[in-house]
C-alpha positions in Angstrom: -32.7 -123.8 163.0 -36.0 -125.1 164.4 -39.2 -125.2 162.5 -41.6 -122.5 163.4 -45.3 -123.3 163.9 -46.2 -121.9 160.4 -44.4 -124.8 158.9 -46.5 -127.3 160.7 -49.8 -125.5 159.9 -48.5 -125.2 156.1 -47.9 -128.9 156.0 -51.3 -129.7 157.2 -53.1 -127.7 155.0 -51.3 -129.0 152.0 -52.7 -132.6 153.1 -56.4 -131.3 153.2 -56.2 -129.4 149.8 -54.3 -132.6 148.0 -56.2 -135.6 149.4 -58.8 -135.3 146.6 -56.0 -135.6 144.0 -54.4 -138.7 145.6 -57.8 -140.5 146.6 -60.3 -142.5 144.8 -63.2 -143.5 146.7 -65.4 -144.8 143.7 -64.9 -146.0 140.3 -68.2 -144.7 137.8 -69.5 -146.8 135.0 -72.5 -146.3 132.6 -75.1 -148.0 130.8 -74.3 -148.7 127.3 -76.6 -147.0 124.6 -78.7 -149.9 122.6 -78.2 -149.9 119.1 -82.0 -150.3 118.5 -84.7 -147.8 119.2 -87.9 -149.6 119.8 -90.3 -146.6 118.6 -93.4 -148.9 118.1 -93.5 -150.4 121.5 -96.7 -150.8 123.3 -95.1 -149.3 126.6 -92.7 -146.8 128.0 -91.2 -146.7 131.6 -92.7 -143.8 133.1 -90.8 -143.8 136.5 -88.0 -146.0 137.9 -88.3 -146.1 141.6 -85.1 -147.4 143.6 -86.0 -149.2 146.8 -82.8 -150.7 147.4 -81.7 -150.8 151.1 -78.4 -149.7 150.1 -78.2 -147.0 147.6 -74.2 -146.0 148.2 -72.8 -148.1 145.6 -74.1 -150.4 142.5 -71.4 -153.0 143.4 -67.6 -153.1 143.1 -65.1 -152.8 140.4 -61.8 -153.6 140.2 -59.0 -150.8 139.3 -57.3 -151.2 136.1 -54.1 -152.6 137.5 -56.7 -155.1 139.4 -54.8 -154.7 142.3 -57.8 -153.2 144.3 -61.6 -153.2 144.6 -63.3 -149.8 144.7 -67.0 -149.3 145.1 -68.9 -148.7 142.0 -71.6 -146.1 141.3 -73.3 -144.2 138.4 -72.5 -140.6 137.9 -76.4 -140.1 138.3 -78.7 -141.6 140.6 -79.8 -145.2 139.7 -83.4 -144.0 138.9 -82.0 -141.3 136.6 -79.6 -143.6 134.8 -82.1 -146.2 134.1 -84.6 -143.8 133.1 -82.6 -142.2 130.6 -81.8 -145.6 128.9 -85.4 -146.6 129.0 -86.5 -143.4 127.3 -83.7 -143.6 124.9 -84.5 -147.1 123.9 -88.6 -147.2 124.2 -89.7 -143.7 123.4 -92.8 -142.2 125.1 -96.0 -141.4 123.3 -99.4 -140.8 125.0 -101.4 -143.9 123.5 -98.4 -146.3 125.3 -98.8 -148.2 128.5 -97.1 -146.2 131.5 -94.8 -148.7 133.3 -93.6 -148.0 136.6 -90.1 -150.0 137.5 -89.3 -150.8 141.3 -85.5 -151.9 141.7 -85.2 -153.5 144.9 -81.9 -154.9 144.2 -79.0 -154.2 141.4 -75.4 -155.2 141.7 -72.4 -155.6 139.6 -69.2 -157.4 140.4 -65.8 -158.6 139.2 -64.1 -161.7 140.2 -60.5 -162.5 139.4 -59.9 -165.6 137.5 -57.0 -168.1 138.0 -56.2 -167.6 134.3 -55.9 -164.4 132.3 -59.7 -164.2 132.2 -61.7 -162.7 134.8 -65.9 -163.0 135.6 -68.2 -160.1 135.1 -71.6 -160.2 136.9 -74.6 -157.9 136.7 -77.7 -159.0 138.6 -80.9 -157.3 139.5 -84.4 -158.0 141.2 -87.1 -155.6 140.2 -91.1 -155.3 139.7 -92.8 -154.0 136.8 -96.4 -152.3 137.2 -99.1 -150.9 134.8 -100.1 -147.4 136.0 -103.7 -146.4 135.0 -105.2 -143.5 136.6 -102.5 -143.6 139.7 -103.5 -147.3 140.2 -100.6 -149.6 139.6 -101.1 -153.0 138.6 -98.7 -155.7 139.3 -97.3 -157.0 135.6 -94.2 -159.0 136.5 -91.5 -160.0 139.0 -87.9 -160.2 137.8 -85.0 -161.7 138.8 -82.0 -161.7 136.4 -78.2 -162.3 136.6 -75.7 -162.4 134.0 -72.3 -164.2 134.5 -69.7 -164.3 132.1 -65.9 -164.8 131.6 -64.0 -161.8 129.8 -60.7 -160.7 128.9 -62.1 -157.1 129.6 -64.3 -157.0 132.5 -63.6 -153.3 133.5 -64.8 -152.4 130.1 -67.7 -154.8 129.5 -69.7 -153.8 132.7 -71.8 -151.1 130.6 -72.8 -154.0 128.1 -73.9 -156.3 130.7 -75.9 -153.8 132.6 -77.6 -152.9 129.2 -78.2 -156.7 128.2 -79.6 -157.1 132.0 -82.1 -154.4 131.5 -83.6 -155.7 128.2 -83.9 -159.1 129.6 -85.8 -158.0 132.6 -88.1 -155.9 130.2 -88.8 -158.9 128.0 -90.6 -160.6 130.9 -92.6 -157.5 131.3 -93.6 -157.2 127.9 -95.2 -161.1 127.9 -96.8 -160.2 130.8 -98.2 -156.8 129.6 -99.7 -158.9 126.5 -101.4 -161.3 128.7 -103.0 -158.4 130.9 -104.2 -156.6 127.8 -106.0 -159.8 126.3 -107.4 -160.6 129.8 -109.0 -157.3 131.2 -110.5 -159.0 134.0 -107.3 -160.6 135.1 -107.3 -160.0 138.9 -103.7 -158.8 139.7 -102.3 -157.1 143.0 -102.8 -153.0 142.7 -100.9 -150.3 144.5 -101.6 -146.3 144.6 -98.6 -144.7 142.7 -98.1 -142.6 146.0 -97.6 -146.1 148.0 -95.0 -147.2 145.5 -93.0 -143.9 145.7 -93.3 -144.4 149.6 -92.2 -148.0 149.5 -88.3 -147.3 150.2 -89.6 -145.5 153.3 -92.2 -147.6 154.5 -92.1 -149.1 157.8 -92.0 -152.4 156.5 -88.6 -151.8 155.0 -87.3 -149.9 158.0 -88.2 -152.8 160.2 -86.3 -155.3 157.8 -83.4 -153.3 157.9 -83.5 -153.2 161.7 -83.9 -156.7 161.9 -80.8 -157.5 159.7 -78.7 -155.2 161.8 -79.5 -157.1 165.2 -76.8 -159.0 166.7 -74.4 -158.3 163.8 -71.1 -156.5 163.9 -71.2 -152.9 162.8 -71.1 -152.2 158.8 -67.9 -150.6 159.3 -65.1 -151.7 161.8 -61.4 -150.8 161.3 -58.4 -152.3 163.2 -55.0 -151.0 162.1 -51.4 -150.9 163.4 -48.3 -149.3 162.4 -45.8 -146.6 163.5 -45.9 -143.2 164.4 -43.3 -140.3 163.9 -43.8 -137.2 166.2 -42.0 -133.8 165.4 -42.1 -131.4 168.2 -40.1 -128.5 169.2 -38.3 -130.2 172.2 -38.3 -134.2 171.1 -38.5 -136.1 168.1 -39.8 -139.6 168.6 -40.9 -142.9 167.1 -42.9 -145.6 168.3 -45.7 -148.3 167.6 -49.4 -147.5 167.3 -52.5 -149.4 167.1 -56.3 -148.5 166.9 -59.7 -150.2 166.9 -62.7 -148.3 166.0 -66.4 -149.4 165.3 -69.0 -147.5 163.3 -71.7 -145.8 165.1 -75.0 -147.1 164.1 -77.2 -143.9 164.4 -74.3 -141.9 162.5 -72.6 -144.3 160.2 -70.1 -141.6 159.1 -68.4 -141.6 162.7 -66.3 -144.3 164.1 -65.2 -144.5 167.5 -63.0 -146.6 169.5 -59.7 -147.1 171.5 -56.0 -146.5 170.6 -52.5 -147.0 172.2 -48.8 -145.7 171.6 -45.7 -147.2 172.6 -42.5 -145.0 172.4 -39.6 -146.9 171.1 -37.0 -144.4 170.4 -36.3 -140.5 171.0 -33.9 -138.1 170.6 -33.8 -134.0 171.6 -34.3 -131.7 168.8 -31.3 -129.4 170.2 -29.0 -132.4 170.0 -30.1 -134.8 167.1 -28.6 -138.2 167.2 -29.2 -141.3 165.7 -32.1 -142.5 167.2 -31.2 -145.1 170.1 -33.4 -147.4 172.4 -35.2 -145.4 175.3 -34.0 -148.4 177.1 -35.3 -149.3 180.9 -34.8 -145.7 182.0 -37.8 -144.4 180.1 -41.0 -145.9 179.4 -43.6 -144.0 177.5 -47.1 -145.2 176.6 -50.3 -143.2 175.9 -54.0 -144.8 175.7 -56.9 -142.6 174.3 -60.2 -142.5 172.5 -60.2 -142.5 168.8 -62.6 -140.7 166.6 -62.6 -140.8 163.0 -65.1 -139.0 160.6 -65.4 -140.2 157.4 -65.6 -137.6 154.6 -65.4 -139.8 151.5 -64.7 -143.6 151.2 -61.0 -143.2 152.2 -60.6 -139.8 153.7 -61.3 -139.5 157.3 -60.9 -136.6 160.0 -59.3 -137.6 163.3 -59.5 -136.5 167.0 -57.7 -138.3 169.5 -57.6 -137.0 173.0 -54.9 -139.3 175.1 -53.2 -139.5 178.3 -49.6 -139.7 178.6 -48.4 -142.5 181.2 -45.1 -144.2 182.0 -41.9 -143.3 184.1 -38.7 -141.6 183.7 -35.7 -143.2 185.8 -32.8 -140.5 186.2 -29.7 -142.6 185.8 -27.4 -140.3 188.0 -29.4 -140.8 191.3 -32.0 -143.5 190.6 -35.0 -141.5 191.0 -38.0 -142.7 189.3 -40.8 -140.2 188.2 -44.0 -141.4 186.9 -45.2 -139.6 183.6 -48.4 -138.0 183.8 -49.9 -135.7 180.9 -52.5 -135.0 178.4 -52.1 -135.0 174.5 -54.7 -133.9 171.9 -54.2 -135.0 168.2 -56.4 -133.5 165.4 -55.7 -134.2 161.6 -56.3 -136.4 158.6 -56.2 -139.8 157.6 -56.1 -141.7 154.1 -57.7 -145.3 154.7 -58.1 -147.7 151.9 -61.8 -148.7 151.3 -60.7 -152.2 151.0 -60.6 -154.6 153.9 -56.8 -154.6 153.8 -54.3 -151.8 152.9 -51.7 -149.3 153.7 -53.1 -146.2 155.6 -51.4 -142.9 156.4 -52.1 -140.1 158.7 -50.8 -136.6 159.5 -52.0 -134.8 162.8 -51.2 -131.8 164.7 -50.7 -132.7 168.2 -50.5 -130.5 171.5 -48.9 -132.2 174.7 -48.5 -131.2 178.1 -46.6 -133.3 180.9 -45.0 -133.3 184.3 -41.5 -134.0 182.9 -38.8 -132.5 181.2 -38.5 -135.4 178.7 -41.9 -135.0 177.1 -42.5 -131.5 178.4 -45.2 -129.3 177.1 -45.2 -128.7 173.2 -47.1 -128.9 170.0 -46.0 -130.5 166.8 -47.0 -133.0 163.8 -47.4 -136.5 164.0 -47.0 -138.9 161.1 -48.7 -142.1 161.3 -47.8 -144.9 158.9 -49.2 -148.6 158.8 -51.5 -151.3 157.7 -55.2 -151.8 157.9 -56.4 -155.4 158.7 
């Protein structure tokens, strides 16, 4: 009994609703609560402004089994996470100095060690400003890094982040004391609105543009594997390869070329153990691959292709060129790491001028390795 169209759509729908359950795009961490609350401090952090060029992640963390690295992030924005920590550690009061913190760089990382112990890293570049009547005086520029050997790097990220913030703030405290003792000290100053707009300023945008000139796109993807096509007339197995590049002005989209070569085939009404297509049949497909990144490892696929090759009839030796069109649309799970196994499930529609491939629709499973 041949599977009807409803079974194909049901399988396709199941992939859509279950990908969230089987994929992990980020690992989330937090800032460890400080054991002391400094109620008698001379300052409080009024606002944290995130001016990092890349706000997508805060670094990378290995999974618990240390087999794969994932992008790391806070559950809230970096500004909110930092603000909550500082307000709990240095409570606000009207008589205290109001401090603006600009974070230009922040990163956590995890390096696997040759022995049982690994290396955990936390680093930050920041500027502290004293806000007086919306005029902000530069107090200190801080650049701190904590790198330590640990048996439980995954569990100790929150502690390193906490210590990093406290070490950085200590430099600001010393500078604030000097500023209060020397009120006529000439320091650089900015308007509060100007600081808020720094992350969107023309200078930052120009710097991002300069860094992107003459470099590869941030995300390129080359993958190779096997495809299994199930239609109403023929079951196919072959080799597939793709190369796609990120579109700079729309970074969630990747576009490139793909190619398929059929290795084996068998008709659905007389299924046999797949045998070689032999010299009597040559089928290859060339197409344009368009992927849209929904989450870090979940992609939507749109792939128009041209079917080419030839079919040679063994009875009379006549050769007929294959010419047709195929459209694949579906989903992919592609690892966020540089390498890893990928999988995809697509619905396809094909129309050709031969009885071998015919005009039909079906499912195509794609399994392989991303390089």
